[in-house]
C-alpha positions as CSV (number, residue, x, y, z in Angstrom):
1,M,38.3,-18.4,25.3
2,A,34.4,-18.9,24.0
3,S,32.7,-16.1,23.3
4,L,30.1,-15.6,24.9
5,A,26.6,-15.9,24.0
6,G,24.8,-12.8,24.1
7,A,22.2,-10.6,22.3
8,P,22.7,-10.1,18.9
9,G,23.8,-6.6,18.1
10,A,24.3,-5.6,22.4
11,P,27.6,-3.1,22.6
12,G,30.3,-4.6,24.0
13,V,30.7,-3.6,26.5
14,E,27.9,-1.4,28.4
15,V,27.6,0.0,31.9
16,R,24.2,1.3,34.0
17,D,24.3,4.0,36.5
18,L,28.2,2.4,37.4
19,S,28.9,3.9,41.0
20,K,32.0,2.9,43.2
21,R,33.8,4.3,46.3
22,F,36.9,4.2,48.1
23,G,35.8,5.3,51.7
24,G,34.9,8.8,51.2
25,V,36.1,9.9,47.9
26,A,34.2,8.6,44.8
27,A,35.5,7.7,42.2
28,V,33.4,6.8,39.8
29,T,29.9,8.6,40.1
30,S,26.0,7.9,38.1
31,V,28.2,6.7,34.3
32,S,26.5,4.7,31.6
33,L,28.0,4.3,28.0
34,A,28.4,2.0,26.0
35,I,30.8,1.4,23.4
36,G,30.2,-1.2,20.5
37,R,31.5,-4.6,19.5
38,G,35.4,-3.9,17.2
39,E,35.3,-0.4,18.2
40,L,38.7,0.6,19.9
41,F,37.3,3.7,22.9
42,A,39.6,5.4,24.7
43,L,39.4,6.1,28.5
44,L,40.9,9.6,28.5
45,G,41.4,12.2,31.7
46,P,43.5,14.0,33.8
47,S,45.2,11.4,37.2
48,G,42.6,10.5,39.5
49,C,39.7,11.4,37.0
50,G,38.6,7.4,37.7
51,K,39.0,6.4,34.6
52,T,41.4,3.4,35.9
53,T,38.9,2.7,38.5
54,L,35.8,2.5,35.7
55,L,38.4,-0.1,32.9
56,R,39.0,-2.5,36.1
57,L,35.1,-2.1,37.2
58,I,34.5,-4.0,33.6
59,G,36.9,-5.9,33.7
60,G,35.6,-7.6,37.3
61,L,39.2,-5.7,39.7
62,E,37.0,-4.3,41.3
63,R,33.3,-4.1,42.5
64,P,30.8,-1.4,42.1
65,D,28.6,0.0,45.1
66,S,26.0,0.3,42.4
67,G,25.0,-0.3,39.0
68,T,25.1,-3.5,36.1
69,I,28.3,-4.2,33.2
70,R,27.7,-6.3,30.3
71,I,29.2,-7.7,27.4
72,A,28.2,-8.8,24.4
73,G,25.1,-8.1,26.2
74,A,25.5,-10.6,29.4
75,D,24.9,-9.4,32.8
76,L,28.5,-9.8,34.3
77,T,28.1,-7.6,36.7
78,A,28.7,-10.1,39.8
79,T,31.2,-12.8,37.8
80,P,34.5,-12.7,39.3
81,P,37.0,-11.7,36.3
82,H,38.6,-15.1,36.0
83,R,34.9,-15.6,34.1
84,R,34.6,-12.6,32.3
85,P,35.4,-12.7,29.1
86,V,38.2,-10.1,29.4
87,H,41.9,-9.4,29.6
88,M,43.8,-6.7,31.2
89,V,47.3,-5.1,29.9
90,F,48.9,-2.7,32.4
91,Q,51.5,0.2,32.2
92,H,54.0,-1.7,34.0
93,Y,53.7,-5.2,31.6
94,A,53.5,-7.8,34.4
95,L,56.3,-9.7,32.8
96,F,56.9,-12.7,35.4
97,P,61.1,-12.6,34.8
98,H,61.0,-16.0,35.4
99,L,59.5,-17.8,32.6
100,T,59.6,-17.5,28.7
101,V,58.4,-15.4,26.1
102,A,56.1,-18.7,24.9
103,E,55.2,-19.4,28.3
104,N,54.7,-16.0,29.7
105,V,51.7,-16.0,26.4
106,A,50.4,-19.3,27.4
107,F,49.7,-18.3,31.7
108,G,46.6,-17.4,30.4
109,L,45.7,-20.1,28.8
110,R,46.7,-22.5,31.5
111,Y,42.6,-22.7,33.2
112,R,40.5,-21.6,29.9
113,R,41.0,-24.5,27.6
114,P,43.1,-28.3,27.5
115,R,47.0,-28.0,27.9
116,R,47.2,-29.3,23.8
117,A,45.8,-26.3,22.5
118,E,47.8,-24.0,24.1
119,A,51.6,-24.0,21.3
120,A,49.2,-23.3,18.6
121,R,47.5,-20.5,20.4
122,V,50.3,-19.5,22.0
123,A,51.9,-19.0,18.1
124,E,49.1,-17.3,16.5
125,A,49.4,-15.1,20.0
126,L,52.9,-14.5,19.3
127,A,52.8,-14.1,15.3
128,L,50.1,-10.9,16.1
129,V,52.8,-8.7,17.7
130,R,55.2,-10.0,14.8
131,L,57.0,-12.0,18.1
132,A,57.4,-15.5,15.9
133,G,60.7,-16.6,16.4
134,L,61.2,-14.9,20.0
135,D,59.5,-17.6,21.6
136,G,62.9,-18.5,23.9
137,R,63.7,-15.5,25.2
138,Y,63.5,-14.1,28.6
139,P,62.5,-10.6,29.4
140,H,65.4,-9.3,30.0
141,Q,66.3,-10.0,27.0
142,L,64.0,-7.9,25.5
143,S,63.6,-3.9,24.5
144,G,60.4,-1.5,25.6
145,G,58.5,-2.7,22.6
146,Q,59.2,-6.5,22.4
147,R,58.0,-7.0,25.9
148,Q,54.3,-4.7,25.5
149,R,54.2,-6.7,22.8
150,V,54.5,-9.6,24.9
151,A,51.8,-8.2,26.8
152,L,49.5,-7.7,24.3
153,A,50.1,-11.3,22.2
154,R,49.5,-12.9,26.1
155,A,46.1,-10.7,26.5
156,L,45.2,-12.1,23.1
157,A,46.3,-15.7,23.2
158,P,42.9,-16.9,25.1
159,Q,40.9,-14.5,22.4
160,P,39.1,-12.6,24.9
161,E,35.8,-10.8,23.8
162,V,37.3,-7.9,25.1
163,L,40.3,-6.6,25.7
164,L,41.4,-3.2,28.5
165,L,44.8,-1.7,27.9
166,D,45.7,1.1,30.9
167,E,48.0,3.2,29.6
168,P,49.5,1.1,28.0
169,L,52.5,2.8,26.6
170,G,53.0,4.9,29.6
171,A,56.4,3.3,30.0
172,L,58.1,3.8,26.1
173,D,59.7,6.4,25.8
174,Q,58.4,8.7,22.9
175,Q,59.3,7.8,18.9
176,L,58.6,4.1,20.7
177,R,55.7,5.0,21.5
178,R,53.3,6.4,18.8
179,A,55.5,3.3,16.4
180,M,53.6,1.2,18.9
181,Q,50.3,3.1,18.5
182,V,50.5,2.0,14.7
183,E,51.1,-1.6,16.1
184,L,47.8,-1.1,18.6
185,K,45.9,0.3,15.9
186,G,46.2,-2.8,13.2
187,L,46.0,-4.8,15.7
188,Q,42.9,-3.9,16.9
189,R,41.7,-3.7,13.2
190,T,43.1,-6.9,12.5
191,L,41.0,-9.0,14.7
192,G,38.1,-7.1,15.2
193,I,37.2,-7.2,18.9
194,T,35.6,-4.3,21.5
195,F,39.7,-2.2,22.7
196,V,38.6,-0.1,25.8
197,L,42.3,1.8,26.6
198,V,42.8,4.1,29.3
199,T,44.6,6.6,28.9
200,H,45.7,10.7,29.4
201,D,47.3,11.6,26.7
202,Q,45.6,13.3,24.9
203,D,47.3,12.8,21.3
204,E,46.5,9.2,21.4
205,A,43.4,8.7,22.2
206,L,42.8,11.1,18.9
207,A,45.5,8.5,16.9
208,L,44.1,5.7,18.5
209,S,40.0,5.5,19.1
210,D,37.5,5.3,17.4
211,R,35.5,7.1,20.1
212,L,36.9,9.1,23.4
213,A,35.2,10.0,26.8
214,V,36.9,12.7,28.2
215,M,36.1,11.5,32.7
216,R,36.3,14.8,35.1
217,D,35.9,13.9,39.5
218,G,34.7,10.6,38.4
219,R,32.1,11.2,35.6
220,L,32.4,11.6,31.6
221,E,32.3,15.2,31.0
222,Q,32.3,14.3,27.4
223,M,31.7,11.8,25.0
224,G,33.0,11.5,21.3
225,S,34.3,10.9,17.9
226,P,37.9,11.8,18.4
227,G,37.1,14.8,15.9
228,E,34.4,16.3,17.3
229,V,35.4,16.4,21.2
230,F,38.8,18.1,20.0
231,E,36.5,20.3,17.4
232,R,34.0,21.1,19.8
233,P,34.4,20.6,23.1
234,A,31.2,20.6,25.3
235,T,32.6,22.6,28.4
236,P,35.4,24.6,29.7
237,F,36.9,21.9,31.2
238,V,37.0,19.4,28.0
239,A,38.6,22.0,25.7
240,E,40.9,23.3,28.5
241,F,42.1,19.9,28.6
242,M,41.7,19.5,24.9
243,G,44.7,21.9,24.5
244,A,41.6,24.6,23.5
245,A,43.9,27.6,25.9
246,N,42.2,30.5,24.2
247,F,39.1,31.6,26.3
248,W,36.6,34.3,25.5
249,Q,34.2,35.7,28.0
250,A,31.8,36.8,26.1
251,E,27.7,38.2,26.6
252,V,25.2,37.0,24.4
253,V,23.4,39.5,22.4
254,R,20.5,37.3,20.3
255,G,20.2,34.3,21.2
256,G,18.5,31.1,19.4
257,D,18.2,26.9,19.8
258,S,21.0,24.8,19.8
259,G,22.6,24.6,17.0
260,E,21.6,28.0,15.1
261,R,23.5,31.0,15.5
262,V,23.5,33.2,18.0
263,A,25.4,36.6,18.2
264,L,28.0,37.5,20.7
265,R,30.1,40.8,22.5
266,L,32.9,39.5,24.0
267,A,34.5,41.3,26.5
268,C,37.2,43.5,24.8
269,G,33.9,45.2,22.9
270,V,33.8,42.7,19.4
271,E,30.9,41.0,18.3
272,L,30.5,38.2,16.1
273,E,28.2,35.6,15.3
274,A,28.9,31.2,16.0
275,P,26.8,28.9,16.7
276,A,25.2,27.8,20.0
277,P,25.6,24.7,22.0
278,A,24.2,21.9,22.5
279,G,21.4,21.5,25.4
280,G,19.5,23.8,25.8
281,T,17.8,27.5,24.3
282,M,20.2,30.9,25.2
283,R,19.9,33.6,25.7
284,V,20.0,37.1,26.4
285,G,21.8,38.6,28.9
286,Q,23.3,35.1,29.3
287,A,27.1,35.5,29.8
288,V,29.0,32.6,28.4
289,Q,32.5,31.6,27.1
290,V,33.9,31.5,23.7
291,V,36.9,28.5,22.5
292,V,39.5,29.7,20.5
293,R,42.1,27.5,19.6
294,P,45.8,27.8,18.6
295,E,46.6,26.4,15.4
296,K,42.9,28.9,14.4
297,L,44.0,31.7,15.0
298,A,45.9,34.3,13.1
299,L,48.6,37.4,13.7
300,R,48.1,39.8,11.5
301,D,50.8,43.2,11.9
302,P,49.5,46.1,11.0
303,G,51.9,48.0,9.7
304,H,52.9,45.8,7.5
305,G,49.6,43.9,6.1
306,G,51.3,40.2,6.9
307,L,49.3,37.2,8.2
308,T,50.7,34.5,10.5
309,G,48.7,31.7,11.2
310,R,46.2,30.1,8.7
311,G,48.4,31.6,5.8
312,G,45.5,34.4,5.1
313,S,43.1,31.5,3.3
314,V,39.7,33.1,4.4
315,P,39.1,36.3,3.2
316,A,40.6,39.4,6.2
317,S,36.8,41.4,5.7
318,G,35.5,37.8,7.2
319,E,37.5,37.8,10.0
320,V,37.0,38.6,13.5
321,A,39.9,40.7,15.1
322,V,41.3,41.4,18.7
323,A,44.1,44.0,18.8
324,V,47.2,43.0,20.7
325,T,50.3,42.6,22.3
326,V,53.6,40.2,21.0
327,E,54.9,39.1,24.3
328,E,56.6,35.7,22.7
329,R,58.2,33.8,19.6
330,V,58.9,30.2,20.9
331,Y,59.9,27.3,17.6
332,Q,59.3,24.0,18.4
333,G,60.3,23.0,15.6
334,A,57.3,21.5,13.6
335,S,55.9,25.0,14.9
336,T,56.0,28.5,15.8
337,L,54.4,29.3,19.2
338,W,54.0,32.9,19.1
339,I,52.6,34.4,22.6
340,V,50.5,37.3,22.6
341,R,48.2,39.8,25.3
342,A,45.4,41.3,24.3
343,G,45.7,45.5,26.2
344,A,45.3,44.0,30.6
345,G,43.3,40.8,29.9
346,P,44.5,37.4,29.4
347,R,47.6,35.4,27.0
348,Y,46.4,33.9,23.9
349,L,48.4,31.4,21.9
350,V,49.1,31.0,18.3
351,S,50.6,28.0,16.6
352,E,52.1,28.5,12.8
353,P,52.2,25.7,10.9
354,S,56.5,26.3,9.8
355,T,55.7,25.3,6.5
356,Q,54.1,28.7,6.2
357,Q,57.1,29.9,7.7
358,E,59.0,29.1,4.8
359,S,56.8,31.2,2.2
360,A,53.4,33.3,3.7
361,A,50.6,33.7,0.8
362,G,52.8,32.9,-2.7
363,R,55.2,34.7,-1.2
364,P,58.5,34.4,-1.2
365,A,60.9,33.1,1.8
366,A,62.6,36.4,2.2
367,A,59.8,38.3,2.6
368,A,57.8,35.8,4.6
369,E,60.6,36.8,7.2
370,A,61.1,40.4,6.6
371,R,57.3,40.7,7.5
372,R,57.7,37.8,10.6
373,T,60.8,39.9,12.0
374,A,58.4,43.3,11.7
375,L,56.3,40.7,15.2
376,V,59.1,41.2,18.0
377,P,57.8,41.4,22.0
378,G,55.8,44.5,22.0
379,S,55.3,44.8,19.1
380,P,50.8,45.6,18.1
381,A,49.2,43.0,16.2
382,L,46.0,42.2,15.5
383,L,44.8,38.6,16.4
384,C,42.0,37.2,13.6
385,W,39.5,34.0,13.2
386,D,36.8,33.3,11.3
387,P,34.3,33.0,13.6
388,R,33.5,29.5,12.2
389,H,35.8,27.8,14.6
390,T,34.7,30.1,17.2
391,V,33.5,28.1,19.9
392,V,30.3,28.5,22.5
393,V,30.5,26.9,26.2
394,R,28.8,27.6,28.9
395,D,30.0,28.7,31.8
396,A,30.1,25.4,34.4
């Protein structure tokens, strides 16, 4: 497929005020975003949030009720899907069982280039996904991972400007899925074309994307780099969806503008300072929520002076400390999850890497084990963290 002669420097994909309804349901509402050329962009969110509808709108499989869609600078809002420089890979592959691998890959070329060029493009596409030599097999003769590669090769053969991927690894088992994530990212880097990935898997979006957008109820909730969205969620919804399950209600006792440090008082009475979130001035008396990720927390045993979690990397004098009671310890292989409760209030999660279980803060393993076994269900503890890891989100 020939590239569009769009404006130099134009985004690979740009949508403006895009909306789509199905009957009385708003699937996508006033979405605007720009995806750079050669960028791997992920649309992330729970089922029903509108991410697949947005992908289908970009691909032309749905017509928007309002808004515009540009690809490489060209307005393609009203252009049918077969005339757009995009291709789509679906979760369930959609391979033709009666066609060979080569015939499946060639299918998308039939209406896009002379037949004499098919064989060379098929061979090139199969080589890209490391399936050279399997062109004569049928889909039922392939593994799940190989069938996924055939679907990728079929989408890449016409040389699209943009590759749209709708949960492309969802049908694979966990081990194969992780292996395919590495291959997919390497393939995108090799080709340098724009990939737009839809997924509900947070780990997949974080591992693959250059940037990502979290969607909720048809709208963009937050957009940024994986690190920004993971470490600094902008709303309670994003924080919870990205796995930051530890929330405290708080009140602003000294306000400030975006990025400035504000003083907060937690509902349990503890005071701390944290950066103010983006989006305007925080006022004294304003109600907010405070979020700290499980892996940023540490659990102290007051009776033994020991520390689980971050291994004592932050001095105790600089930490925030909240009195809690241990409720459960759950071994998870690579980590151990501690479940604690503050009085009669909410539960909090502390994630401790297994490497720190073997030796904490330089202690021999036996001493570290003695320190950990003192923390059992029902025992008191201190939940501690570096205030720099505190994220303030405005109540929705």
